[in-house]
Structure formats: structure tokens, C-alpha cells
Backbone as JSON, one array per atom type, in Angstrom:
{
  "sequence": "MLAVLPRTAQWVVGASSLARRALTTMSTTITKQRSDAVAKYEAMSKEQLVEILVKQNGSVRTGDRTPADVTVACVGLVGPGLVGKALLEQFRQNLSTLKAERQIDVRVCAIANSKKMLLSDSAIDLDTWEKAFETNAENPSDLNKLKDHLVSCSSPVPVIIDCSASDFVSDYYKSWMESGVHVVTPNKKVNSGPLERYKAVKNLQEKKHVHYFYEATVGAGLPVIATIKHLVDTGDKIKSIEGIFSGTLSYIFNNFKDGKKFSDIVIEAKVNGFTEPD",
  "N": [[2.53, 23.79, -10.2], [4.35, 21.74, -10.72], [5.27, 22.39, -13.2], [7.33, 24.25, -13.03], [9.41, 23.03, -11.84], [12.61, 21.35, -11.89], [13.36, 18.54, -14.06], [14.16, 16.18, -12.68], [13.26, 16.73, -10.1], [10.53, 16.89, -10.58], [9.96, 14.24, -11.23], [10.51, 13.01, -8.75], [8.63, 14.29, -7.08], [6.22, 13.34, -8.22], [6.39, 10.5, -7.82], [6.78, 10.43, -5.03], [4.46, 11.62, -4.08], [2.4, 9.78, -4.72], [3.4, 7.65, -3.24], [3.26, 8.66, -0.64], [0.49, 8.85, -0.27], [-0.09, 6.14, -0.34], [1.27, 5.35, 1.97], [-0.17, 6.78, 3.9], [-2.76, 5.67, 3.63], [-2.2, 3.04, 4.33], [-1.51, 3.39, 7.0], [-3.98, 4.2, 7.94], [-5.38, 1.82, 7.55], [-4.18, 0.16, 9.5], [-4.79, 1.55, 11.86], [-7.61, 1.41, 11.91], [-7.89, -1.34, 11.98], [-6.78, -1.83, 14.49], [-8.64, -0.55, 16.13], [-10.88, -2.17, 15.72], [-9.85, -4.48, 16.84], [-9.56, -3.74, 19.52], [-12.23, -3.46, 20.27], [-13.12, -6.12, 20.03], [-11.44, -7.27, 21.9], [-12.28, -6.14, 24.32], [-14.67, -7.41, 24.61], [-14.06, -9.98, 25.18], [-13.56, -12.89, 27.28], [-11.36, -13.66, 30.05], [-10.34, -16.23, 29.75], [-10.65, -16.67, 27.02], [-8.83, -14.82, 25.97], [-6.38, -15.84, 26.86], [-6.34, -18.19, 25.42], [-6.08, -17.25, 22.82], [-3.54, -16.12, 22.87], [-1.81, -18.24, 23.16], [0.18, -20.47, 21.37], [0.02, -23.4, 19.22], [2.06, -25.06, 20.1], [2.23, -24.4, 22.72], [3.65, -22.18, 23.55], [3.89, -18.63, 24.16], [2.85, -16.05, 21.98], [5.04, -13.68, 20.33], [3.79, -11.33, 20.25], [2.68, -10.67, 22.74], [0.71, -8.74, 24.31], [-1.49, -6.03, 25.23], [-4.16, -4.79, 23.11], [-4.01, -2.04, 23.22], [-1.41, -1.3, 23.19], [1.59, -0.99, 21.17], [0.97, -1.74, 17.77], [1.88, -4.3, 15.61], [2.72, -4.3, 12.23], [3.07, -6.33, 9.54], [4.62, -6.0, 6.58], [4.48, -6.44, 3.07], [6.01, -5.55, 0.07], [5.28, -5.12, -3.28], [6.79, -4.51, -6.31], [9.21, -2.65, -6.41], [9.79, -0.14, -7.81], [9.62, 3.09, -9.29], [7.55, 4.37, -7.63], [7.48, 2.46, -5.58], [10.12, 2.47, -4.5], [10.18, 5.1, -3.55], [8.23, 4.92, -1.58], [9.36, 3.03, 0.21], [11.52, 4.53, 1.06], [10.17, 6.57, 2.41], [9.03, 5.06, 4.44], [11.42, 4.32, 5.74], [12.25, 6.8, 6.74], [10.2, 7.39, 8.47], [9.63, 5.38, 10.33], [10.23, 5.42, 13.13], [8.69, 7.58, 13.94], [6.06, 6.76, 13.33], [5.85, 4.68, 15.15], [6.18, 5.97, 17.62], [4.24, 8.04, 17.65], [1.89, 7.05, 16.47], [1.65, 4.53, 17.42], [2.31, 2.32, 15.85], [4.1, -0.31, 14.65], [5.87, -0.73, 11.98], [6.98, -3.27, 9.95], [8.82, -4.13, 7.33], [8.71, -6.98, 5.69], [8.95, -8.31, 3.34], [9.95, -7.96, -0.04], [9.32, -7.68, -3.45], [9.82, -8.14, -6.96], [9.08, -8.69, -10.46], [10.77, -10.77, -10.96], [12.28, -11.71, -8.75], [12.45, -12.14, -5.11], [12.71, -10.85, -1.78], [12.76, -12.07, 1.43], [12.04, -11.79, 4.94], [12.13, -12.88, 8.31], [11.92, -11.18, 10.42], [12.49, -8.17, 10.01], [13.27, -6.28, 7.12], [16.22, -4.47, 6.64], [15.92, -1.18, 5.99], [17.82, 0.65, 5.33], [19.67, -0.65, 3.86], [18.36, -2.14, 1.96], [18.32, -2.29, -0.86], [20.83, -3.3, -1.65], [20.73, -5.76, -0.34], [18.55, -6.87, -1.66], [19.56, -7.16, -4.19], [21.62, -9.0, -3.83], [20.77, -11.09, -2.12], [18.19, -11.9, -2.68], [15.69, -14.32, -3.57], [15.1, -16.53, -6.34], [12.51, -18.02, -8.37], [10.32, -15.08, -8.31], [7.56, -15.46, -6.18], [4.38, -14.89, -5.62], [2.36, -16.05, -4.12], [3.8, -17.46, -2.22], [5.02, -15.31, -0.99], [2.79, -14.09, 0.21], [2.04, -16.18, 1.99], [4.27, -16.16, 3.61], [4.04, -13.66, 4.92], [1.69, -14.09, 6.39], [2.56, -16.11, 8.07], [4.16, -14.76, 9.82], [2.76, -14.06, 12.04], [1.69, -11.58, 12.59], [-0.71, -9.15, 13.71], [-1.63, -7.51, 11.75], [-1.27, -8.11, 8.64], [-0.06, -6.83, 5.61], [-0.12, -6.2, 2.14], [1.44, -4.17, -0.17], [0.89, -3.09, -3.28], [2.83, -1.77, -5.58], [3.17, -1.89, -8.24], [2.35, -1.73, -11.77], [0.93, -3.76, -12.76], [-1.23, -6.07, -14.32], [-1.13, -8.74, -13.91], [-0.25, -8.99, -11.23], [-2.46, -7.91, -9.96], [-4.34, -9.92, -10.16], [-3.85, -11.49, -7.98], [-4.94, -10.33, -5.74], [-7.41, -11.23, -4.74], [-6.89, -13.84, -3.67], [-5.01, -13.14, -1.75], [-6.54, -11.51, -0.01], [-8.47, -13.33, 0.8], [-6.97, -14.82, 2.49], [-6.73, -13.2, 4.63], [-5.15, -10.97, 4.36], [-4.47, -7.54, 4.11], [-4.84, -5.14, 1.45], [-3.14, -2.54, -0.12], [-2.86, -0.09, -2.58], [-1.49, 1.71, -5.45], [-2.02, 0.79, -7.9], [-3.94, 0.67, -10.78], [-5.31, -1.39, -12.02], [-7.25, -3.3, -11.02], [-9.52, -1.72, -10.45], [-10.1, -0.66, -12.92], [-10.33, -2.76, -14.59], [-11.77, -5.99, -15.43], [-15.17, -6.15, -14.44], [-16.19, -8.21, -12.88], [-13.97, -9.16, -11.43], [-13.35, -6.91, -9.9], [-15.69, -6.66, -8.32], [-15.53, -9.03, -6.89], [-13.26, -8.61, -5.32], [-14.11, -6.37, -3.81], [-16.3, -7.49, -2.45], [-15.0, -9.26, -0.78], [-13.92, -7.62, 1.14], [-15.91, -7.1, 3.05], [-16.7, -9.72, 3.68], [-14.39, -11.04, 4.62], [-13.41, -9.22, 6.38], [-11.29, -7.5, 5.74], [-9.14, -4.96, 4.37], [-9.25, -3.04, 1.37], [-7.53, -0.68, -0.07], [-7.33, 2.06, -2.23], [-6.64, 4.68, -2.67], [-4.49, 6.06, -3.86], [-4.74, 5.61, -6.56], [-5.97, 7.47, -8.17], [-6.06, 11.0, -9.05], [-3.41, 11.84, -8.81], [-2.24, 11.24, -6.34], [-3.64, 12.87, -4.58], [-6.0, 13.27, -1.86], [-8.65, 12.24, -2.87], [-10.63, 10.16, -3.12], [-11.12, 9.31, -0.45], [-12.09, 11.68, 0.66], [-14.5, 12.1, -0.8], [-15.86, 9.76, -0.08], [-16.17, 10.12, 2.71], [-17.83, 12.37, 2.73], [-20.17, 11.34, 1.5], [-20.79, 9.25, 3.28], [-21.55, 10.67, 5.52], [-23.93, 11.78, 4.85], [-24.04, 13.79, 2.9], [-24.91, 15.04, -0.36], [-23.52, 14.63, -3.45], [-23.35, 16.69, -6.17], [-21.89, 17.29, -8.48], [-18.6, 16.76, -9.85], [-15.69, 18.36, -10.72], [-12.67, 18.81, -12.54], [-9.14, 18.23, -13.16], [-7.94, 15.2, -12.77], [-5.82, 13.67, -13.31], [-2.44, 12.97, -13.11], [-0.75, 12.79, -15.27], [-2.08, 14.25, -17.34], [-2.18, 16.74, -16.1], [0.51, 17.43, -16.01], [1.07, 17.56, -18.77], [-0.67, 19.65, -19.67], [0.29, 21.78, -18.14], [2.72, 22.16, -19.31], [2.28, 22.62, -21.95], [3.02, 24.77, -24.15], [3.68, 27.65, -26.26], [5.6, 26.83, -29.1], [6.24, 24.26, -28.38], [5.8, 20.84, -29.18], [2.95, 18.75, -28.93], [3.3, 15.97, -28.92], [5.96, 15.79, -28.14], [5.84, 16.66, -25.52], [4.33, 14.67, -24.33], [6.1, 12.53, -24.55], [8.11, 13.54, -22.91], [6.75, 13.57, -20.48], [6.49, 10.85, -20.06], [9.18, 10.08, -19.78], [9.73, 11.33, -17.36], [8.25, 9.86, -15.62], [5.48, 10.12, -15.29], [3.49, 8.97, -16.83], [1.61, 5.93, -17.62], [3.31, 2.73, -17.78], [2.9, 1.66, -20.35]],
  "CA": [[3.79, 23.75, -9.46], [5.27, 20.82, -11.35], [5.8, 22.96, -14.43], [8.5, 25.08, -12.79], [10.43, 22.22, -11.2], [13.49, 20.58, -12.78], [12.8, 17.23, -14.4], [14.41, 15.22, -11.6], [12.37, 17.07, -8.99], [9.18, 16.53, -10.99], [9.87, 12.79, -11.09], [10.49, 12.7, -7.32], [7.34, 14.74, -6.55], [5.18, 12.42, -8.67], [6.51, 9.22, -7.12], [6.62, 10.63, -3.59], [3.05, 11.93, -3.8], [1.68, 8.5, -4.71], [3.91, 6.85, -2.12], [2.74, 9.22, 0.62], [-0.91, 8.44, -0.15], [-0.06, 4.72, 0.03], [1.68, 5.3, 3.37], [-1.29, 7.28, 4.7], [-3.86, 4.7, 3.64], [-1.77, 1.89, 5.11], [-1.63, 3.79, 8.4], [-5.42, 4.15, 8.23], [-5.72, 0.4, 7.65], [-3.72, -0.37, 10.79], [-5.54, 2.22, 12.91], [-8.95, 0.83, 11.95], [-7.74, -2.73, 12.43], [-6.55, -1.81, 15.93], [-9.91, -0.19, 16.76], [-11.7, -3.38, 15.7], [-9.25, -5.42, 17.79], [-9.89, -3.27, 20.87], [-13.64, -3.79, 20.53], [-13.19, -7.56, 20.26], [-10.7, -7.54, 23.14], [-13.1, -5.75, 25.47], [-15.8, -8.33, 24.72], [-13.57, -11.33, 25.46], [-13.3, -13.31, 28.65], [-9.95, -13.9, 30.33], [-9.98, -17.52, 29.2], [-10.53, -16.52, 25.57], [-7.6, -14.09, 25.69], [-5.27, -16.76, 27.05], [-6.37, -19.14, 24.31], [-5.57, -16.56, 21.64], [-2.11, -15.84, 23.02], [-1.01, -19.46, 23.21], [0.31, -21.19, 20.11], [-0.25, -24.83, 19.31], [3.11, -25.72, 20.87], [2.14, -24.01, 24.11], [4.39, -20.95, 23.84], [3.14, -17.4, 23.97], [3.28, -15.27, 20.82], [5.88, -12.52, 20.61], [2.91, -10.17, 20.36], [2.0, -10.77, 24.03], [0.45, -7.38, 24.79], [-2.87, -5.63, 25.03], [-4.31, -4.05, 21.87], [-3.74, -0.61, 23.41], [0.01, -1.06, 22.98], [2.02, -0.87, 19.78], [0.49, -2.75, 16.85], [2.88, -4.68, 14.62], [2.23, -4.52, 10.88], [4.04, -7.03, 8.7], [4.34, -5.43, 5.25], [5.16, -6.92, 1.88], [5.89, -4.57, -1.02], [5.46, -5.66, -4.62], [7.06, -3.46, -7.27], [10.11, -1.61, -5.9], [10.21, 0.75, -8.89], [9.58, 4.52, -8.96], [6.71, 4.6, -6.46], [7.88, 1.55, -4.52], [11.34, 2.98, -3.85], [9.83, 6.3, -2.79], [7.5, 4.49, -0.39], [10.32, 2.42, 1.13], [12.29, 5.63, 1.65], [9.31, 7.23, 3.39], [9.0, 4.17, 5.6], [12.71, 4.43, 6.43], [12.3, 8.09, 7.43], [9.08, 7.59, 9.39], [9.37, 4.23, 11.19], [10.24, 5.8, 14.55], [7.55, 8.48, 14.16], [4.85, 5.93, 13.33], [5.81, 3.9, 16.38], [6.04, 6.86, 18.78], [3.05, 8.89, 17.61], [0.7, 6.32, 16.04], [1.73, 3.2, 18.03], [2.35, 1.35, 14.76], [5.44, -0.82, 14.38], [5.87, -1.23, 10.62], [8.12, -4.12, 9.63], [8.81, -4.58, 5.94], [9.22, -8.35, 5.77], [9.06, -8.89, 2.0], [10.01, -7.06, -1.2], [9.34, -8.54, -4.64], [9.5, -7.64, -8.3], [8.57, -9.76, -11.31], [11.76, -11.84, -11.13], [12.83, -12.26, -7.51], [11.87, -11.56, -3.9], [13.51, -10.88, -0.56], [11.9, -12.33, 2.58], [12.69, -11.72, 6.25], [11.25, -13.28, 9.41], [11.78, -10.06, 11.36], [12.28, -6.96, 9.22], [14.35, -5.94, 6.21], [16.88, -3.2, 6.95], [15.6, -0.26, 4.9], [19.02, 1.4, 4.98], [20.49, -1.45, 2.94], [17.49, -3.1, 1.29], [18.63, -2.45, -2.29], [21.96, -4.21, -1.75], [20.24, -7.08, 0.06], [17.66, -7.36, -2.72], [20.41, -7.5, -5.32], [22.52, -10.13, -3.54], [20.19, -12.16, -1.31], [16.83, -12.25, -3.09], [15.55, -15.65, -4.14], [14.43, -16.66, -7.64], [11.84, -16.87, -8.95], [9.36, -14.42, -7.44], [6.35, -16.26, -5.99], [3.51, -14.02, -4.84], [1.65, -16.86, -3.13], [4.76, -17.71, -1.15], [5.16, -14.03, -0.28], [1.6, -13.97, 1.07], [2.14, -17.17, 3.06], [5.32, -15.7, 4.52], [3.49, -12.59, 5.76], [0.73, -14.7, 7.31], [3.31, -16.91, 9.04], [4.83, -13.87, 10.76], [1.85, -13.92, 13.19], [1.36, -10.18, 12.84], [-2.15, -8.91, 13.67], [-1.96, -6.73, 10.56], [-0.47, -8.37, 7.45], [-0.44, -5.91, 4.54], [0.66, -6.18, 0.91], [1.32, -2.92, -0.91], [1.23, -3.34, -4.68], [3.26, -0.53, -6.24], [3.39, -2.17, -9.65], [1.24, -1.36, -12.65], [0.76, -5.04, -13.42], [-2.5, -6.77, -14.25], [-0.78, -10.05, -13.36], [-0.24, -8.86, -9.77], [-3.84, -7.64, -9.53], [-5.07, -11.18, -10.07], [-3.57, -12.12, -6.69], [-5.61, -9.63, -4.64], [-8.49, -12.06, -4.2], [-6.33, -14.89, -2.81], [-4.4, -12.46, -0.6], [-7.58, -11.07, 0.92], [-9.09, -14.54, 1.35], [-6.08, -15.29, 3.55], [-6.73, -12.22, 5.7], [-4.13, -9.95, 4.12], [-4.98, -6.28, 3.59], [-4.19, -4.7, 0.21], [-3.07, -1.1, -0.37], [-2.24, -0.03, -3.91], [-1.71, 2.74, -6.46], [-2.23, 0.07, -9.15], [-5.29, 0.94, -11.26], [-5.82, -2.47, -12.85], [-8.48, -3.91, -10.51], [-10.64, -0.78, -10.55], [-10.38, -0.34, -14.32], [-10.36, -4.0, -15.34], [-13.05, -6.71, -15.47], [-16.08, -5.83, -13.34], [-16.34, -9.39, -12.02], [-12.83, -9.2, -10.52], [-13.51, -5.78, -8.98], [-16.76, -6.99, -7.37], [-15.03, -10.11, -6.02], [-12.36, -7.97, -4.35], [-14.91, -5.54, -2.91], [-17.1, -8.36, -1.6], [-14.13, -9.86, 0.22], [-13.7, -6.65, 2.21], [-16.91, -7.33, 4.1], [-16.75, -11.13, 4.04], [-13.19, -11.43, 5.36], [-13.04, -8.12, 7.27], [-9.98, -6.99, 5.34], [-9.24, -3.68, 3.67], [-8.69, -2.81, 0.04], [-7.43, 0.78, -0.18], [-6.81, 2.41, -3.55], [-6.65, 6.14, -2.73], [-3.43, 6.59, -4.72], [-4.93, 5.27, -7.97], [-6.48, 8.62, -8.92], [-5.78, 12.33, -8.51], [-1.97, 12.06, -8.62], [-1.91, 11.17, -4.93], [-4.49, 13.72, -3.75], [-7.0, 12.48, -1.12], [-9.94, 12.46, -3.53], [-11.59, 9.1, -2.84], [-11.5, 9.35, 0.97], [-12.91, 12.88, 0.88], [-15.83, 11.83, -1.35], [-16.48, 8.71, 0.74], [-16.56, 10.7, 3.99], [-18.98, 13.23, 2.47], [-21.34, 10.5, 1.25], [-21.1, 8.5, 4.5], [-22.15, 11.56, 6.51], [-25.22, 12.26, 4.38], [-23.98, 14.81, 1.87], [-25.21, 14.64, -1.72], [-22.58, 15.24, -4.39], [-24.04, 17.0, -7.42], [-20.95, 17.15, -9.6], [-17.17, 16.87, -9.54], [-14.97, 18.86, -11.89], [-11.24, 19.0, -12.34], [-8.22, 17.33, -13.86], [-7.49, 14.3, -11.72], [-4.74, 12.86, -13.86], [-1.12, 13.59, -13.01], [-0.2, 12.86, -16.63], [-2.69, 15.37, -18.05], [-1.77, 17.98, -15.43], [1.87, 17.73, -16.47], [1.0, 17.94, -20.18], [-1.3, 20.96, -19.8], [1.17, 22.79, -17.56], [3.9, 22.35, -20.16], [1.86, 22.82, -23.34], [3.22, 26.19, -24.41], [4.08, 27.98, -27.63], [6.9, 26.32, -29.5], [6.39, 22.86, -27.98], [4.89, 19.89, -29.78], [2.2, 17.93, -27.99], [3.93, 14.65, -28.86], [7.21, 15.91, -27.37], [5.49, 16.8, -24.1], [3.92, 13.34, -23.89], [7.35, 11.76, -24.37], [8.76, 14.11, -21.73], [6.0, 13.1, -19.31], [6.83, 9.43, -19.87], [10.56, 10.03, -19.26], [9.7, 11.8, -15.97], [7.55, 8.9, -14.79], [4.09, 10.49, -15.01], [2.55, 8.17, -17.6], [1.65, 4.5, -17.37], [4.44, 2.13, -18.5], [2.59, 1.39, -21.75]],
  "C": [[4.8, 22.87, -10.17], [5.94, 21.44, -12.57], [7.1, 23.72, -14.21], [9.62, 24.3, -12.11], [11.34, 21.58, -12.24], [12.92, 19.19, -12.99], [12.99, 16.22, -13.28], [13.47, 15.46, -10.43], [10.94, 16.7, -9.32], [8.95, 15.03, -10.82], [9.72, 12.38, -9.62], [9.14, 13.1, -6.72], [6.23, 13.78, -6.94], [5.21, 11.11, -7.92], [6.24, 9.37, -5.63], [5.18, 10.91, -3.21], [2.23, 10.65, -3.73], [2.1, 7.64, -3.52], [3.35, 7.35, -0.8], [1.28, 8.85, 0.81], [-0.98, 6.96, 0.24], [0.31, 4.56, 1.49], [0.53, 5.73, 4.28], [-2.41, 6.27, 4.78], [-3.48, 3.43, 4.38], [-1.88, 2.17, 6.6], [-3.08, 3.76, 8.83], [-5.88, 2.72, 8.4], [-5.39, -0.14, 9.04], [-4.51, 0.24, 11.93], [-6.94, 1.64, 13.05], [-8.91, -0.61, 12.43], [-7.56, -2.78, 13.94], [-7.83, -1.46, 16.67], [-10.84, -1.39, 16.82], [-11.19, -4.38, 16.73], [-9.58, -5.04, 19.23], [-11.32, -3.64, 21.23], [-13.8, -5.28, 20.82], [-12.55, -7.94, 21.59], [-11.57, -7.25, 24.36], [-14.26, -6.71, 25.68], [-15.37, -9.75, 25.11], [-13.45, -11.6, 26.96], [-11.81, -13.53, 28.82], [-9.49, -15.21, 29.7], [-9.79, -17.44, 27.69], [-9.23, -15.82, 25.19], [-6.38, -14.99, 25.82], [-5.18, -17.74, 25.88], [-5.8, -18.53, 23.04], [-4.07, -16.39, 21.69], [-1.23, -17.07, 22.94], [-1.0, -20.15, 21.85], [0.02, -22.68, 20.31], [0.81, -25.55, 20.13], [3.16, -25.28, 22.32], [2.88, -22.75, 24.47], [3.53, -19.74, 23.56], [3.7, -16.63, 22.79], [4.17, -14.11, 21.26], [5.04, -11.27, 20.74], [2.12, -10.19, 21.65], [1.84, -9.38, 24.64], [-1.02, -7.08, 24.6], [-2.97, -4.83, 23.74], [-4.03, -2.55, 22.01], [-2.28, -0.28, 23.19], [0.32, -0.97, 21.48], [1.51, -2.04, 18.95], [1.56, -3.03, 15.79], [2.21, -4.94, 13.28], [3.34, -5.15, 10.06], [3.71, -6.71, 7.24], [5.15, -6.13, 4.17], [4.94, -5.92, 0.77], [6.2, -5.26, -2.34], [5.67, -4.49, -5.59], [7.94, -2.35, -6.73], [10.69, -0.74, -7.02], [10.16, 2.2, -8.45], [8.82, 4.78, -7.67], [7.16, 3.72, -5.3], [9.12, 2.01, -3.78], [11.04, 4.21, -3.01], [9.09, 5.94, -1.51], [8.44, 3.87, 0.64], [11.19, 3.48, 1.8], [11.46, 6.38, 2.69], [9.12, 6.37, 4.63], [10.28, 4.34, 6.42], [12.77, 5.71, 7.28], [11.28, 8.19, 8.55], [8.8, 6.43, 10.33], [9.28, 4.62, 12.66], [9.06, 6.71, 14.87], [6.25, 7.71, 14.23], [4.71, 5.16, 14.64], [5.55, 4.78, 17.59], [4.71, 7.59, 18.81], [1.77, 8.14, 17.25], [0.63, 4.92, 16.64], [1.63, 2.1, 16.98], [3.8, 0.97, 14.49], [5.44, -1.48, 13.0], [7.14, -2.02, 10.35], [7.97, -4.61, 8.19], [9.5, -5.93, 5.89], [9.36, -9.01, 4.4], [9.09, -7.79, 0.94], [10.14, -7.94, -2.43], [9.14, -7.73, -5.9], [9.08, -8.83, -9.14], [9.51, -10.96, -11.38], [12.22, -12.48, -9.82], [12.19, -11.58, -6.3], [12.81, -11.77, -2.73], [12.57, -11.02, 0.62], [12.71, -12.24, 3.86], [11.68, -12.11, 7.32], [11.03, -12.15, 10.41], [11.47, -8.78, 10.6], [13.5, -6.71, 8.35], [14.92, -4.58, 6.59], [16.68, -2.24, 5.78], [16.75, 0.66, 4.55], [19.82, 0.66, 3.91], [19.66, -2.41, 2.09], [17.86, -3.33, -0.17], [19.8, -3.41, -2.49], [21.54, -5.64, -1.39], [19.37, -7.7, -1.02], [18.48, -7.84, -3.91], [21.19, -8.8, -5.07], [21.84, -11.33, -2.88], [18.79, -12.59, -1.73], [16.8, -13.62, -3.76], [14.78, -15.61, -5.45], [13.64, -17.97, -7.67], [10.93, -16.19, -7.93], [8.07, -15.23, -7.39], [5.42, -15.49, -5.07], [2.63, -14.78, -3.86], [2.55, -17.16, -1.94], [4.99, -16.45, -0.33], [4.01, -13.82, 0.68], [1.66, -14.92, 2.25], [3.19, -16.75, 4.09], [4.79, -14.62, 5.46], [2.53, -13.16, 6.8], [1.46, -15.46, 8.41], [4.02, -16.05, 10.08], [4.0, -13.6, 12.01], [1.6, -12.47, 13.58], [-0.15, -10.0, 12.82], [-2.58, -8.15, 12.42], [-0.99, -7.05, 9.42], [-0.97, -7.52, 6.28], [0.47, -6.13, 3.33], [0.38, -4.88, 0.18], [1.81, -3.19, -2.33], [1.55, -2.01, -5.36], [3.6, -0.77, -7.71], [2.24, -1.57, -10.46], [0.8, -2.6, -13.42], [-0.63, -5.62, -13.23], [-2.3, -8.16, -13.66], [-0.82, -10.03, -11.83], [-1.66, -8.67, -9.25], [-4.66, -8.92, -9.37], [-4.86, -11.91, -8.74], [-4.34, -11.48, -5.53], [-6.63, -10.52, -3.95], [-7.93, -13.12, -3.25], [-5.64, -14.29, -1.6], [-5.46, -12.12, 0.45], [-8.32, -12.25, 1.54], [-8.27, -15.11, 2.5], [-5.95, -14.29, 4.69], [-5.69, -11.13, 5.56], [-4.78, -8.71, 3.53], [-4.19, -5.87, 2.35], [-4.29, -3.18, 0.11], [-2.33, -0.92, -1.69], [-2.49, 1.26, -4.67], [-1.94, 2.12, -7.84], [-3.69, 0.19, -9.58], [-5.99, -0.28, -11.86], [-7.12, -3.09, -12.34], [-9.69, -3.0, -10.73], [-11.02, -0.46, -11.99], [-10.47, -1.58, -15.2], [-11.73, -4.66, -15.32], [-13.9, -6.43, -14.23], [-16.22, -6.99, -12.36], [-15.19, -9.46, -10.99], [-12.94, -8.09, -9.48], [-14.56, -6.1, -7.91], [-16.29, -8.08, -6.4], [-14.13, -9.54, -4.94], [-13.15, -7.15, -3.34], [-15.76, -6.38, -1.96], [-16.27, -9.0, -0.49], [-13.83, -8.92, 1.37], [-14.64, -6.92, 3.38], [-16.88, -8.77, 4.59], [-15.59, -11.53, 4.94], [-12.7, -10.35, 6.33], [-11.6, -7.65, 7.01], [-10.2, -5.71, 4.52], [-8.61, -3.74, 2.28], [-8.71, -1.3, -0.18], [-6.72, 1.14, -1.48], [-6.79, 3.92, -3.77], [-5.66, 6.69, -3.75], [-3.62, 6.26, -6.19], [-5.44, 6.43, -8.8], [-5.99, 9.92, -8.28], [-4.33, 12.59, -8.2], [-1.6, 12.11, -7.13], [-2.73, 12.06, -4.03], [-5.56, 12.87, -3.06], [-8.41, 12.68, -1.65], [-10.98, 11.44, -3.07], [-12.06, 9.16, -1.39], [-12.4, 10.53, 1.26], [-14.34, 12.66, 0.4], [-16.57, 10.81, -0.48], [-16.98, 9.28, 2.07], [-17.78, 11.61, 3.82], [-20.26, 12.4, 2.3], [-21.77, 9.77, 2.52], [-21.78, 9.36, 5.56], [-23.4, 12.26, 5.99], [-25.21, 13.33, 3.33], [-24.31, 14.22, 0.5], [-24.27, 15.39, -2.67], [-23.29, 15.43, -5.73], [-23.11, 16.85, -8.62], [-19.52, 17.31, -9.09], [-16.46, 17.29, -10.81], [-13.5, 19.02, -11.57], [-10.43, 18.08, -13.22], [-7.57, 16.46, -12.79], [-6.38, 13.37, -12.18], [-3.42, 13.61, -13.74], [-0.47, 13.74, -14.38], [-0.75, 14.08, -17.37], [-2.3, 16.71, -17.42], [-0.38, 18.4, -15.9], [1.83, 18.24, -17.92], [0.44, 19.35, -20.34], [-0.42, 22.07, -19.23], [2.36, 23.11, -18.45], [3.57, 22.57, -21.63], [1.88, 24.31, -23.67], [3.64, 26.4, -25.86], [5.47, 27.43, -27.92], [7.13, 24.88, -29.13], [5.36, 21.98, -28.69], [4.22, 19.04, -28.71], [2.87, 16.57, -27.81], [5.21, 14.68, -28.04], [6.93, 15.99, -25.87], [5.06, 15.45, -23.53], [5.14, 12.46, -23.64], [8.08, 12.23, -23.12], [8.08, 13.63, -20.45], [6.33, 11.64, -19.01], [8.23, 9.29, -19.27], [10.59, 10.38, -17.78], [8.85, 10.91, -15.07], [6.1, 9.22, -14.5], [3.08, 9.61, -15.73], [2.59, 6.71, -17.13], [2.79, 3.89, -18.19], [4.17, 1.9, -19.98], [2.11, 2.65, -22.49]]
}
């Protein structure tokens, strides 16, 4: 399909596909978190519930509601580039739908790139975020401060979505998760980098009861990992998997025709945003 689309449309499809998988997996994170919260809520006494709702200064949290109501997710996005911008646009278009149909109130409270970051105690206006990021963002970008800011928002579901392709950002996953922050990412660096770092991140999922979702790292945004996981979890045995799961290779093969040089197609794929930055 990508082969017959104009270049601009191909770029949008690639970024939007990864962004949509990130949006879907984040929604799954919140839904599962809410299910866990309901189970804990039902097991609590009235006195325990009151203790949870009251802050140290004696006031009641703004989230004074039962878990069956709308769940607030405080989201920080790192890497507002191709995929990050597409994801923020999908959030902008779907905030009311998520709240009405999924009972999820998504509030983007932080946006950061490698140089600066924009923080908000409530929610960043996604209609004007680019202008605000350009004029009001603080320097330098501090990913530990971003994490602390999300935690301080007192949201039951703090989430950081890493839309960068940076190994530097990946090194923060462990400290984020240790602080109770969920991580959703299309960044491949943790899964393809040092095994020790990958195992540390995976171990924290169970130890800290946080999620690390990476569905968008393979298959050009297709739901490959979740499908395989569900099959294995329900007792199926997978004998083999065949296919081209790389968006870059799919683009190259679809456009590798008579009269075109392979090197030219690779350059074209990079211009359209299908390859890694390097």
C-alpha cells in the first residue's frame, strides 16, 4: 500500500502507525492499572480508603472518586519528532473519546526533547503545544526532573512515552520504573541493547508492578508482540513466524523496481522517515 502513496502520505502513514500502536498500548496500560486498582479497592476497609485519600496536610486529593470512575493518566512525552508529533495529534483528536468510551482522562503534563522541556501541573493544551514548547519550555531538558514532575501530579497512572530513538533516553527507563512510572515506547534501544539493561527493566515490571510496553518497536506498528504473547499465554505453541516485519525493508522492497538503484531507494526511505536516524 505504501508504494502507491505520495511521499508525504507515506511519511504520515509510517509515523501515524507507530503512534497509534503507542496510543493503544498506553490505553491498555491504564485499563490494566485500573483493573488492579479495583481489585485492591474492593479488598480495602473504609478506614484504609480514607487514609489513602487524605494527603499529609489533611486535604483530600483532587482524585477523590471510586476506581470505577474516570482514571486520570498523567503523561510525559519524550521526543516530539516524527512519531511524537503524530502521537500528540492523535491524543488531541481522541481525548474526549478516551474519556467518554474508555473512562480514561489523558493529561499530557510534560513534553521534552534533548534540549528543553515543557511542564504543566494540569495539562498542556494540545492545540497550541508547539508554540508553547517554542516559547515557554525551560532549558536544559532534565529527564529526572520530568519524572519527578509526573509523580508529583498525584495521578494514579503516571506514564512516560519515549518516542525518541535515543540510547541516552533508554538509560532512564530503570529509574523511571523504580519510581512507579509506566513506560511505553517505539524506541528499540532497550530491547536491542545490553542484555543486562533489558533484564533489569523487565524485572522491574514484576517488582514494582509497572508496565513496560514496546509493541511499536517492531512490525511497523502492527500488533505483532501482543498477538504472540496472547497465543503463548493461552497455551498455543508457535512453530515458526515468517514475514517482513521491518517498515524500512517493506518500503524498499515495494519500491525496488526496474530502473531504480537500491542505494537511491534507501536514501528515499530515509527522507520519508522509515529508517533509523543513523
